C-alpha positions in Angstrom: 107.5 117.8 73.2 105.8 117.7 76.3 107.7 119.0 79.5 106.3 116.8 82.5 106.8 117.6 85.8 106.0 116.6 89.3 105.9 119.0 92.3 105.5 118.0 96.3 103.6 120.1 98.0 103.2 119.8 101.9 100.1 119.3 103.2 100.3 120.4 107.2 97.0 119.0 108.3 97.4 115.5 106.9 101.3 115.2 107.6 102.1 114.3 104.1 103.4 115.3 100.6 101.2 115.1 97.7 101.9 115.4 93.9 101.1 118.3 91.7 101.9 117.1 88.3 100.7 116.8 84.9 102.0 113.2 84.2 99.1 111.4 83.5 97.4 108.9 85.9 100.3 109.8 88.6 98.9 110.5 92.1 101.5 110.8 94.9 101.1 110.8 98.6 104.2 110.4 101.1 105.3 111.1 105.2 108.7 112.3 103.8 110.2 114.0 101.0 112.8 111.1 100.3 110.1 108.3 100.1 108.1 111.2 97.5 111.2 111.2 95.6 111.6 107.7 95.2 108.1 107.1 94.3 108.0 109.7 91.7 111.3 108.1 90.0 109.6 104.7 90.1 106.0 105.6 88.9 106.4 108.6 86.6 107.8 106.7 83.8 105.5 103.7 84.1 102.8 106.3 84.0 103.9 108.1 81.2 104.4 104.7 79.2 101.0 103.5 80.2 99.4 106.8 79.7 101.2 108.8 76.7 100.7 107.6 73.3 104.0 106.9 71.6 106.0 107.5 74.8 108.9 105.4 75.2 111.6 105.8 77.6 114.3 106.5 74.8 112.7 109.9 74.2 113.8 110.9 77.7 116.6 113.8 77.0 118.9 114.6 79.7 118.6 114.3 83.5 115.7 115.4 85.4 116.0 118.4 87.5 115.2 119.2 91.0 114.3 122.4 92.8 113.4 123.1 96.0 110.9 126.0 97.5 110.2 126.7 100.7 107.1 128.6 101.7 106.9 130.0 105.6 103.4 131.3 106.8 
C-alpha cells in the first residue's frame, strides 16, 4: 500500500503556494493556503483515480492528516 502526500510550499518570489506531491499528475498553485487545500481535496482523488491502476475511492482508510511547518529565514 502506498501512502500519498501533498505538501504546500510557499514561493515568496511568485507569491503562491505550490505543491510537492507523489500523487501522479497533481500540480497545484494557489494564492492562499485555504485555496490550496480546497484544490488538493478536490483534485487529489481525481488524479489517483485517473493515474493509479486499480485505485478506487473505497481504498482510502481513515481521515487525511494535515501538518503545518513554518520556516523563518
